[in-house]
C-alpha positions in Angstrom: -24.5 -99.9 -52.9 -22.3 -98.3 -55.5 -24.9 -95.7 -56.2 -25.0 -94.8 -52.4 -21.2 -94.4 -52.3 -21.4 -92.0 -55.2 -23.7 -89.8 -53.2 -21.3 -89.5 -50.3 -19.4 -86.2 -50.3 -15.9 -86.3 -48.8 -14.8 -83.0 -47.1 -12.3 -81.8 -44.6 -13.9 -81.3 -41.2 -11.8 -78.3 -40.1 -12.4 -76.5 -43.4 -16.2 -77.1 -43.2 -16.2 -75.8 -39.6 -14.3 -72.6 -40.7 -16.6 -72.0 -43.6 -19.8 -72.6 -41.7 -18.7 -70.4 -38.7 -17.6 -67.7 -41.1 -21.0 -67.7 -42.8 -22.7 -67.6 -39.4 -20.6 -64.8 -38.2 -21.2 -62.7 -41.3 -24.9 -63.4 -41.0 -25.0 -62.2 -37.3 -22.9 -59.1 -38.1 -24.8 -57.9 -41.2 -28.3 -59.3 -40.7 -28.9 -59.2 -37.0 -26.7 -57.4 -34.5 -25.2 -54.2 -36.0 -27.0 -51.1 -37.3 -26.7 -49.8 -40.8 -24.8 -46.5 -40.9 -27.4 -44.9 -43.2 -30.6 -45.2 -41.2 -29.1 -46.4 -37.9 -31.4 -49.4 -37.7 -30.8 -53.1 -37.3 -32.8 -55.4 -39.7 -35.4 -56.4 -37.1 -36.1 -52.7 -36.3 -36.3 -51.8 -39.9 -38.7 -54.6 -40.7 -41.0 -53.8 -37.7 -41.3 -50.1 -38.8 -41.9 -51.1 -42.4 -44.6 -53.6 -41.3 -46.3 -50.9 -39.2 -46.2 -48.6 -42.2 -47.8 -51.2 -44.4 -50.5 -51.6 -41.7 -51.2 -47.9 -41.9 -50.2 -47.2 -38.3 -49.3 -43.6 -38.7 -49.1 -41.3 -35.6 -52.5 -39.9 -36.2 -54.2 -43.4 -36.6 -55.5 -45.6 -33.8 -53.1 -48.0 -32.0 -53.0 -51.6 -33.1 -52.4 -54.8 -31.0 -48.7 -55.5 -30.7 -49.4 -59.2 -31.5 -50.7 -58.2 -35.0 -47.5 -56.1 -35.7 -45.3 -58.9 -34.5 -47.2 -61.5 -36.6 -47.0 -59.4 -39.8 -43.3 -58.7 -39.2 -42.5 -62.4 -38.6 -44.7 -63.8 -41.3 -43.6 -61.4 -44.0 -40.1 -60.2 -43.3 -38.3 -61.6 -40.1 -38.7 -65.3 -39.5 -36.7 -65.4 -36.3 -39.2 -65.8 -33.5 -41.9 -63.6 -32.0 -40.1 -62.9 -28.7 -37.1 -61.3 -30.4 -39.4 -59.1 -32.5 -41.5 -58.0 -29.6 -38.4 -57.2 -27.5 -37.1 -55.0 -30.3 -40.6 -53.3 -30.6 -40.6 -52.7 -26.8 -37.1 -51.2 -26.9 -38.2 -48.7 -29.6 -40.9 -47.3 -27.2 -38.5 -46.5 -24.3 -38.1 -42.7 -23.7 -35.4 -43.4 -21.1 -33.3 -45.3 -23.8 -34.0 -43.3 -27.0 -33.8 -39.5 -27.5 -36.5 -39.9 -30.2 -38.7 -43.0 -29.6 -39.7 -44.7 -32.9 -42.8 -46.5 -31.6 -45.7 -44.9 -29.6 -46.7 -47.6 -27.2 -50.1 -47.9 -25.5 -50.2 -50.1 -22.4 -47.5 -51.6 -20.1 -44.2 -51.5 -22.0 -42.0 -51.8 -18.9 -40.4 -49.1 -16.8 -37.1 -47.5 -15.9 -37.1 -49.7 -12.8 -36.6 -52.8 -14.8 -40.2 -54.0 -14.8 -40.9 -56.2 -17.9 -43.4 -55.3 -20.6 -46.8 -57.0 -20.6 -47.4 -59.8 -23.1 -47.9 -58.6 -26.8 -51.6 -59.6 -26.7 -52.2 -56.9 -24.1 -50.2 -53.9 -25.6 -50.9 -51.7 -28.6 -48.6 -49.6 -30.7 -48.3 -47.2 -33.6 -45.6 -45.3 -35.3 -44.2 -42.2 -33.6 -43.5 -38.9 -35.4 -39.8 -39.8 -35.3 -40.4 -43.0 -37.2 -42.3 -41.1 -39.9 -39.1 -39.2 -40.7 -37.5 -42.5 -41.4 -40.4 -43.9 -43.5 -41.6 -40.8 -45.5 -41.1 -40.8 -49.3 -40.9 -44.6 -49.6 -43.3 -44.3 -52.5 -40.9 -42.1 -54.4 -38.4 -44.9 -55.0 -35.6 -43.3 -53.0 -34.3 -46.7 -51.7 -34.0 -50.2 -53.2 -36.4 -52.9 -52.4 -35.2 -56.5 -52.0 -37.0 -59.9 -51.9 -37.9 -61.1 -48.4 -36.8 -64.5 -47.0 -39.2 -66.5 -49.3 -39.4 -64.2 -52.2 -43.1 -63.6 -51.5 -42.8 -59.9 -50.6 -40.5 -57.0 -51.1 -38.9 -55.0 -48.3 -36.7 -51.9 -48.3 -32.9 -52.6 -48.0 -32.7 -49.4 -46.0 -35.2 -46.7 -44.9 -35.1 -43.2 -46.4 -34.1 -41.7 -43.0 -34.2 -37.9 -43.2 -32.8 -37.5 -39.7 -29.5 -38.8 -38.3 -31.1 -41.6 -36.3 -27.9 -43.5 -35.6 -26.2 -40.5 -33.9 -29.3 -39.2 -32.2 -30.6 -42.5 -30.8 -27.4 -44.5 -30.7 -27.3 -48.2 -30.8 -26.1 -51.3 -28.9 -25.4 -54.7 -30.3 -23.2 -57.7 -29.8 -22.0 -59.7 -32.8 -19.4 -62.4 -33.3 -16.1 -61.0 -32.3 -17.2 -57.4 -32.2 -19.8 -55.1 -30.5 -21.3 -51.7 -31.1 -22.1 -49.2 -28.4 -23.1 -45.8 -29.9 -24.3 -43.2 -27.3 -27.4 -41.1 -27.9 -27.0 -37.4 -28.7 -29.1 -34.2 -28.5 -31.2 -33.9 -31.7 -30.7 -30.1 -32.0 -26.9 -30.3 -31.4 -26.5 -33.1 -34.0 -28.5 -31.2 -36.7 -26.4 -28.0 -36.0 -23.2 -30.1 -36.3 -24.4 -31.6 -39.6 -25.2 -28.2 -41.0 -21.7 -27.0 -39.9 -20.2 -30.0 -41.7 -22.1 -29.2 -44.9 -20.9 -25.6 -44.7 -17.3 -26.8 -44.3 -16.6 -30.5 -45.0 -13.0 -30.0 -43.8 -14.1 -29.0 -40.3 -12.0 -30.5 -37.5 -13.3 -32.7 -34.8 -12.5 -30.1 -32.2 -14.6 -27.4 -34.1 -17.3 -29.9 -34.7 -17.5 -30.4 -30.9 -18.6 -26.8 -30.5 -21.9 -28.0 -31.9 -21.9 -31.6 -30.6 -19.9 -31.3 -27.3 -20.8 -34.7 -25.9 -23.4 -37.4 -25.9 -26.8 -36.4 -24.3 -28.4 -39.3 -22.4 -32.2 -39.5 -21.9 -31.6 -40.2 -18.2 -29.5 -37.1 -17.7 -26.7 -37.3 -15.3 -23.2 -35.7 -15.4 -20.4 -36.7 -17.7 -17.3 -36.1 -15.5 -14.5 -36.7 -18.1 -15.3 -34.0 -20.6 -11.7 -33.7 -21.8 -11.6 -37.4 -22.8 -14.4 -37.0 -25.3 -12.3 -35.5 -28.1 -10.3 -38.7 -28.2 -13.5 -40.7 -28.4 -14.9 -38.6 -31.3 -11.5 -38.7 -33.1 -11.0 -42.5 -32.8 -14.5 -43.9 -32.4 -13.6 -45.6 -29.2 -13.4 -44.4 -25.6 -14.9 -44.4 -22.2 -17.5 -42.0 -20.8 -17.7 -41.7 -17.0 -21.3 -40.8 -16.0 -22.3 -39.7 -12.5 -25.8 -39.4 -10.9 -27.1 -35.9 -10.4 -27.8 -35.2 -6.7 -29.2 -32.5 -4.5 -28.6 -31.9 -0.8 -31.8 -31.2 1.2 -32.5 -30.6 4.9 -34.2 -33.6 6.5 -35.8 -34.3 9.8 -34.2 -34.0 13.2 -31.2 -32.1 11.9 -30.3 -34.8 9.3 -29.3 -34.0 5.7 -30.7 -35.8 2.7 -28.8 -36.8 -0.5 -31.5 -36.8 -3.2 -30.7 -38.6 -6.5 -32.7 -36.9 -9.3 -30.9 -38.4 -12.4 -29.1 -41.7 -12.8 -26.4 -42.9 -15.2 -27.6 -44.1 -18.6 -25.9 -47.5 -18.0 -28.6 -48.5 -15.5 -31.5 -47.1 -17.5 -34.2 -49.8 -17.4 -32.7 -51.2 -14.2 -33.0 -48.5 -11.6 -33.9 -51.1 -9.0 -30.3 -52.3 -9.2 -29.1 -48.9 -7.9 -31.6 -48.9 -5.0 -30.8 -52.5 -4.1 -27.0 -51.8 -4.1 -27.5 -48.9 -1.8 -29.7 -50.9 0.5 -27.2 -53.8 0.6 -24.4 -51.5 1.6 -26.4 -50.2 4.5 -27.4 -53.7 5.5 -23.8 -54.9 5.4 -22.9 -51.8 7.4 -20.4 -50.6 4.8 -21.7 -47.0 5.2 -22.4 -46.3 8.9 -23.3 -42.7 7.9 -26.6 -43.7 6.3 -29.8 -43.6 8.4 -32.4 -44.7 5.8 -33.0 -45.1 2.0 -36.3 -44.4 0.2 -37.2 -44.6 -3.5 -39.8 -41.8 -4.0 -39.7 -41.8 -7.8 -42.9 -41.2 -9.7 -44.1 -40.2 -13.2 -42.8 -36.7 -12.5 -39.2 -38.0 -12.3 -36.6 -39.9 -10.3 -36.2 -39.2 -6.6 -34.1 -41.6 -4.5 -33.6 -40.2 -0.9 -30.6 -41.1 1.2 -31.0 -39.9 4.7 -27.6 -39.1 6.4 -27.1 -39.3 10.1 -26.6 -36.1 11.9 -23.2 -34.3 11.8 -21.7 -36.7 9.2 -19.4 -35.7 6.3 -21.7 -35.7 3.3 -19.0 -35.0 0.7 -17.0 -38.0 2.0 -20.1 -40.2 1.9 -20.8 -39.1 -1.6 -17.3 -40.1 -2.7 -17.8 -43.5 -1.2 -21.2 -43.9 -2.9 -19.7 -42.9 -6.3 -17.0 -45.5 -5.7 -19.0 -48.4 -4.4 -22.4 -48.1 -6.2 -23.7 -47.6 -9.7 -24.2 -43.9 -8.8 -21.1 -43.5 -11.0 -20.5 -45.8 -13.9 -18.5 -46.1 -17.1 -20.1 -46.2 -20.6 -17.7 -47.9 -23.1 -18.4 -46.3 -26.5 -17.6 -48.0 -29.8 -18.9 -46.3 -32.9 -19.2 -49.5 -35.0 -21.8 -49.7 -37.8 -22.3 -51.5 -41.1 -21.4 -49.8 -44.4 -21.9 -51.8 -47.7 -22.0 -55.0 -45.7 -18.7 -54.3 -43.9 -18.5 -53.5 -40.2 -16.5 -50.3 -39.7 -15.5 -48.2 -36.7 -16.4 -44.6 -37.5 -15.5 -41.4 -35.8 -17.9 -38.5 -35.3 -17.0 -36.7 -38.5 -17.2 -39.8 -40.6 -20.6 -40.7 -39.2 -21.8 -37.3 -40.1 -20.2 -37.6 -43.5 -22.0 -40.9 -44.2 -25.3 -39.3 -43.2 -24.7 -36.3 -45.5 -23.8 -38.6 -48.4 -26.9 -40.6 -47.9 -29.0 -37.4 -47.8 -27.5 -36.2 -51.1 -28.5 -39.5 -52.6 -32.0 -39.5 -51.2 -32.7 -35.9 -52.1 -31.3 -36.3 -55.6 -33.7 -39.2 -56.1 -36.6 -37.3 -54.6 -36.1 -34.4 -56.9 -35.6 -36.6 -59.9 -38.9 -38.2 -58.9 -40.6 -34.9 -58.5 -39.2 -33.6 -61.7 -40.4 -36.6 -63.7 -43.8 -36.4 -62.1 -44.1 -32.6 -62.8 -43.0 -33.1 -66.5 -45.6 -35.8 -67.0 -48.3 -33.7 -65.4 -47.2 -30.7 -67.5 -47.6 -32.8 -70.6 -51.1 -33.7 -69.5 -52.1 -30.1 -68.6 -50.8 -28.8 -71.9 -52.8 -31.5 -73.7 -56.0 -30.5 -71.8 -55.5 -26.8 -72.5 -55.0 -27.6 -76.2 -58.0 -29.8 -76.1 -60.3 -27.1 -74.7 -59.3 -24.8 -77.5 -60.6 -27.4 -80.1 -63.2 -29.0 -77.9 -65.9 -29.0 -80.7 -63.6 -31.0 -83.0 -62.8 -33.5 -80.3 -66.4 -34.0 -79.5 -67.1 -34.5 -83.2 -64.3 -37.1 -83.3 -65.7 -38.9 -80.3 -69.3 -38.9 -81.6 -68.2 -40.2 -85.0 -65.9 -43.0 -83.6 -67.1 -46.5 -83.1 -64.6 -47.3 -80.3 -62.2 -45.6 -77.9 -59.3 -47.2 -79.7 -60.4 -45.5 -83.0 -60.8 -42.2 -81.3 -57.4 -42.4 -79.6 -55.7 -43.3 -82.8 -57.2 -40.1 -84.3 -56.1 -38.0 -81.4 -52.5 -39.3 -81.4 -51.8 -40.0 -85.1 -54.5 -38.1 -87.0 -56.0 -41.4 -88.3 -59.5 -40.5 -89.4 -60.3 -43.8 -91.1 -63.8 -45.0 -90.2 -64.8 -41.9 -88.3 -67.9 -40.0 -89.4 -67.3 -36.3 -89.6 -70.0 -33.6 -90.2 -67.8 -31.8 -92.8 -64.6 -32.4 -94.8 -63.1 -29.4 -93.0 -63.4 -31.2 -89.7 -61.8 -34.3 -91.1 -59.0 -32.2 -92.5 -58.4 -30.6 -89.1 -58.6 -34.0 -87.3 -55.8 -35.4 -89.6 -53.4 -32.7 -88.1 -53.9 -33.9 -84.5 -50.7 -35.2 -82.7 -51.5 -35.5 -79.0 -49.2 -37.8 -77.0 -50.5 -41.1 -75.6 -50.7 -39.6 -72.1 -52.5 -36.5 -73.4 -54.9 -38.6 -75.3 -55.8 -40.8 -72.3 -56.4 -37.6 -70.2 -58.6 -36.1 -72.9 -60.6 -39.3 -73.2 -61.2 -39.4 -69.4 -61.8 -35.7 -69.1 -65.1 -34.6 -67.4 -67.3 -32.1 -69.1 -67.1 -29.9 -66.0 -63.5 -29.2 -67.0 -64.9 -27.0 -69.9 -66.2 -24.4 -67.4 -64.3 -21.2 -67.7 -63.0 -21.3 -64.2 -61.7 -24.8 -64.6 -59.9 -23.8 -67.8 -58.3 -20.9 -65.9 -57.1 -23.4 -63.2 -55.5 -25.5 -65.9 -53.6 -22.5 -67.2 -52.5 -21.6 -63.6 -51.4 -25.2 -62.9 -49.4 -25.2 -66.1 -47.6 -22.0 -65.0 -47.0 -23.5 -61.6 -45.7 -26.7 -63.1 -43.3 -24.8 -65.3 -42.0 -22.9 -62.3 -41.6 -26.1 -60.3 -39.8 -27.8 -63.1 -37.3 -25.0 -63.4 -36.8 -25.1 -59.6 -36.2 -28.9 -59.6 -33.7 -28.6 -62.4 -31.9 -25.9 -60.6 -31.6 -28.0 -57.4 -30.5 -31.0 -59.3 -28.0 -29.0 -61.4 -26.3 -27.3 -58.5 -25.0 -29.1 -55.3 -25.2 -25.8 -53.3 -28.9 -25.5 -54.0 -29.4 -29.2 -53.1 -27.5 -28.5 -49.8 -29.8 -25.6 -49.1 -32.9 -27.9 -49.4 -31.3 -30.5 -47.1 -30.4 -27.9 -44.5 -33.8 -26.2 -44.6 -35.5 -29.5 -44.0 -33.1 -30.4 -41.2 -33.9 -27.1 -39.5 -37.6 -28.0 -39.7 -36.8 -31.3 -38.0 -34.8 -29.5 -35.4 -37.9 -27.4 -34.5 -39.9 -30.6 -34.2 -37.5 -32.7 -32.1 -35.2 -30.2 -30.3 -35.0 -30.3 -26.5 -32.7 -28.8 -23.9 -29.6 -30.8 -23.1 -30.1 -33.2 -20.2 -26.6 -34.4 -19.5 -24.2 -31.9 -17.9 -20.5 -31.8 -18.7 -17.7 -31.5 -16.1 -14.1 -32.4 -15.5 -14.0 -34.0 -12.1 -11.1 -35.9 -10.5 -12.2 -38.8 -8.4 -12.0 -38.0 -4.7 -10.9 -40.8 -2.3 -13.4 -42.0 0.2 -12.0 -42.0 3.7 -13.5 -45.1 5.2 -13.8 -45.6 8.9 -12.0 -49.0 9.2 -13.1 -51.2 12.0 -10.3 -53.5 13.1 -11.5 -56.8 14.6 -10.1 -60.2 15.4 -10.9 -62.9 12.8 -9.9 -66.5 12.3 -8.7 -67.8 9.0 -9.6 -71.5 8.5 -7.9 -73.6 5.8 -8.7 -77.3 5.2 -6.4 -79.9 3.6 -7.7 -79.2 0.1 -7.0 -75.5 0.4 -10.5 -74.2 0.9 -10.1 -70.9 2.8 -12.6 -68.8 4.7 -12.6 -66.3 7.6 -15.0 -66.1 10.6 -15.4 -63.6 13.4 -14.4 -64.3 17.0 -18.0 -65.0 18.1 -18.4 -67.7 15.4 -15.1 -69.3 16.3 -15.9 -69.5 20.0 -19.2 -71.2 19.2 -17.7 -73.7 16.9 -17.3 -77.3 18.2 -14.0 -79.1 18.3 -15.2 -81.6 15.8 -15.9 -78.9 13.3 -12.5 -77.3 13.9 -10.7 -80.6 13.4 -11.6 -80.4 9.7 -9.1 -77.6 9.2 -5.3 -78.2 9.0 -4.5 -74.5 9.5 -6.2 -72.1 11.9 -4.8 -68.6 12.1 -5.9 -65.7 14.3 -5.3 -62.3 12.8 -6.6 -58.8 12.6 -9.1 -57.8 9.9 -6.6 -55.4 8.4 -3.7 -57.9 8.3 -2.5 -60.1 5.4 -2.3 -63.8 5.0 1.2 -64.9 3.7 1.4 -68.1 1.8 4.9 -69.7 1.2 5.3 -72.4 -1.5 7.9 -75.1 -2.1 8.8 -73.4 -5.4 10.3 -70.4 -3.5 7.5 -67.8 -3.8 5.5 -65.9 -1.2 1.9 -64.8 -2.0 -0.2 -62.2 0.0 -4.0 -62.0 0.4 -5.6 -59.1 2.3 -7.7 -60.4 5.1 -10.6 -58.3 3.8 -10.4 -60.3 0.5 -10.8 -63.6 2.3 -14.5 -64.5 2.1 -16.4 -64.1 5.4 -18.4 -67.3 5.8 -20.4 -69.3 8.2 -19.0 -72.5 9.7 -21.1 -74.7 7.4 -19.9 -72.8 4.2 -16.9 -74.2 2.3 -15.1 -71.0 1.4 -12.9 -70.4 -1.6 -9.8 -72.2 -2.9 -6.6 -70.5 -1.8 -5.4 -70.9 -5.5 -8.2 -68.6 -6.6 -7.4 -66.0 -3.9 -3.7 -65.6 -4.9 -3.3 -67.4 -8.2 -1.0 -70.2 -6.9 -1.5 -72.4 -10.0 0.0 -75.8 -9.2 2.5 -74.7 -6.5 2.7 -76.6 -3.2 2.0 -74.6 0.0 4.6 -75.1 2.8 3.5 -72.5 5.3 0.5 -70.2 6.1 1.1 -67.3 8.5 -0.2 -63.8 9.1 2.1 -60.9 8.2 1.9 -59.5 11.8 3.3 -62.8 13.1 5.8 -63.1 10.3 7.1 -59.5 10.8 8.2 -60.2 14.4 9.8 -63.6 13.7 12.4 -65.4 11.7 12.0 -68.1 9.1 14.2 -71.2 8.9 14.2 -72.3 5.3 15.3 -75.9 4.4 15.7 -77.2 0.9 15.7 -80.8 -0.3 19.4 -80.3 -1.3 20.2 -79.6 2.4 20.6 -75.8 2.3 19.4 -73.9 5.4 19.2 -70.2 6.3 17.4 -67.9 8.7 15.6 -64.9 7.2 14.1 -62.0 9.2 10.4 -61.7 8.7 10.8 -58.0 8.1 12.4 -58.8 4.7 9.0 -59.9 3.4 7.3 -56.5 3.9 5.9 -55.5 0.5 2.7 -54.3 -1.2 3.1 -56.7 -4.0 0.8 -59.8 -4.1 3.7 -62.1 -5.1 7.5 -62.0 -4.4 10.4 -64.5 -4.5 10.9 -65.8 -0.9 14.3 -67.5 -1.5 16.9 -68.3 -4.1 16.9 -72.0 -5.3 19.3 -74.0 -7.3 18.1 -75.9 -10.3 15.7 -78.8 -9.4 15.8 -77.8 -5.8 12.7 -77.0 -3.7 11.8 -76.0 -0.2 10.8 -78.9 2.1 10.3 -77.0 5.3 9.8 -73.5 6.6 9.8 -73.1 10.4 8.6 -69.9 12.0 11.0 -69.0 14.8 9.7 -66.4 17.3 11.9 -63.8 19.0 11.6 -65.6 22.3 12.7 -68.9 20.8 15.8 -67.3 19.3 16.8 -65.4 22.5 16.4 -68.5 24.6 19.4 -70.2 23.0 17.8 -73.5 23.9 16.6 -74.6 20.4 18.0 -77.2 18.1 17.4 -78.1 14.5 16.6 -81.6 13.5 16.9 -82.6 9.8 15.6 -85.9 8.4 16.4 -87.4 5.0 14.6 -89.8 2.8 17.1 -92.6 3.5 16.4 -92.4 7.2 19.3 -90.3 8.3 19.0 -87.6 11.0 21.2 -84.7 12.0 20.7 -82.4 15.1 22.6 -79.1 15.8 21.9 -75.9 17.7 19.8 -73.3 16.0 22.5 -70.7 16.8 24.7 -72.4 14.1 22.4 -71.2 11.4 23.3 -67.8 10.0 20.7 -65.1 9.3 20.9 -64.2 5.6 19.0 -62.2 3.1 16.0 -63.7 1.4 17.8 -63.5 -2.0 20.6 -65.8 -0.8 20.8 -69.5 -1.4 21.7 -70.4 2.2 24.4 -72.7 3.6 24.8 -76.4 3.9 22.9 -77.9 6.8 23.7 -81.6 6.3 26.0 -83.6 4.1 24.0 -86.0 2.0 24.8 -89.2 0.2 24.2 -89.5 -3.5 20.5 -89.9 -4.3 19.5 -88.8 -0.8 17.6 -85.6 0.0 16.2 -83.8 3.0 12.5 -84.5 3.5 11.7 -82.7 6.8 13.2 -80.2 9.3 11.9 -79.1 12.7 13.0 -76.9 15.5 12.6 -78.2 19.1 13.9 -77.4 22.6 17.1 -79.1 23.7 15.5 -81.2 26.3 12.5 -82.3 24.1 12.3 -86.1 24.1 10.3 -86.5 20.9 8.5 -84.9 18.0 6.0 -86.1 15.4 6.6 -86.6 11.7 4.1 -88.2 9.3 2.0 -89.4 12.3 5.1 -91.1 13.8 6.7 -90.3 17.1 10.5 -89.7 16.7 12.6 -90.3 19.8 15.1 -87.4 20.0 17.4 -89.1 22.6 18.8 -91.3 19.9 19.8 -88.3 17.8 23.1 -87.0 19.0 23.9 -83.3 18.8 26.5 -82.7 16.0 27.8 -79.7 14.0 25.9 -78.3 11.1 26.8 -79.8 7.8 27.9 -83.1 9.4 26.7 -86.3 7.9 23.5 -87.6 9.6 23.2 -90.8 11.6 20.9 -93.7 11.0 17.6 -93.2 12.8 15.3 -96.0 14.0 11.7 -95.2 15.0 
């Protein structure tokens, strides 16, 4: 038992939670969700491309089953489930998401409509030419290799990307507490911008934007807030408003057609969402101007046709479509990437700077590798040339040696012990030999065909070429300007390979208001005792049975352009536009009034329409016995919440009575106030003064200590009774007194 207790580790639960969640968050940020600023790839993407490279799936090789690629990636490098790997593979094939797709897919890899890809056992893939620019020169040791998850394999920590993949293709990812959303850009523009930066590292963002004016989305469209992009590129954060590109065509029977030819990048891979939103607006009769909608898209491009009824305002309709459909959308950009295992928000210039620094490192290592290789080859060539000059001696050494080791020792160190020579002169010459290890190995493996005169000439030519290359490599490594020239020249070659005309147009467009044809109709607002609220049209109301209507404590008839006014005991008034009250069927429950106007825990005293309120007066009564009349016109406001009256500390409203103009003019109304101790006071309504809503009011009744008003009603002078809490109160026993008198005991 004691031994078991010694194995128990005591720890603070909160500290363990903090530590574990911190480790998890860092793992998600660094190892899963965010791209590396150098090659622009997330770990899963990098591992897929490397696994394909190891399988030899170059662009000129046959496609291989996606299941094989996923299996190799998961088994060797990425043990996180095959579905996530396949999803990443599919995303790298999409021409409507990436400016330069990294995987060449064969089979059904989904569509811009939102159709899913076929299962991995049916599709095939290979590397694209764009991916090769990220993978080339791996054998030259340009990047570090690290152990995989179980130390059974090695994988590159980063790919030697020779193109700015992060800026060109962009990236999207959600980590713990942060997210990245880097838009794609035009390859030619980006390369021009990088060259301009290399020519002048102090270039300003504004001048850099002459080369990279804006993102360029694969789906085209129009960026309509061009002037906001400088702030985005300066700070690394901003919003891009993208609008569909449309054309106006002549249709049948005098109608005009709005044809959508390019869509916002935000709905790339979900074009069906746009078509469905257009169709639902027509179905709900939001746009009466639309005659029909057709999706005529094909492999040639997008073509969504909106037929407009004859003699309708197309410009106004377009403004409405931009406002109420995904034809115009906002792309929230956040240039977040990982640098040295730290998530950092970059701006455009710093992103380019990171790429250039990475290229300097890559090209330096590449030319160091080439220099070392050339020097080693030069050493061998010089040895072979020297060997051909004394080939007879070397043959004599080889014939007289009893082993390769013995012959090699003679070639490198002049050791002639045990070797049989034809003459003492030959032995004397052999003792002078001092070939290097590498030269000796090359001589020993040299073919006799190398002794042909033409082959010897080739060796001399190769030696001269190597000497020239070595001088060139040393020149490049010794001068940063020469290194920059090499980088720029190769970038220009990539520009020729990947350049394409800009797809996304740039404009500065102010949003135009849509003038909607508002149809005003009668509706009924139904509110039950729990506060569930809904509206129905006149037809539904007339068809409803009395039993169904009994469920609702409040039924208000109003116009569809009116407002529902909600007064609470805490002295506030809330407004809800009738159009925001959900239109439901009788069987449907509706929405809580607290969700429509954010009442929180306040108690509702009165529901009324603003039209009814505006023409009337409100009689406010508080539990402390204060009363006042307020004109309904005082509550005219565009705000969703205002203070309806002034209250003393710990005082609340107990009753709000709506007094119509006819009631007030009749002079035949009286106020009856009831208290919790069973007292009642009745006085003419004319005794109550009309005050501002900001006033406290005047005393309506004199109360005993620990007594308070619980209810107030307004009735006609000759009314014999009224109902309170399901009890009938006889008004004949309540004598008419002056306002602010003490009430009389009431028996029911």
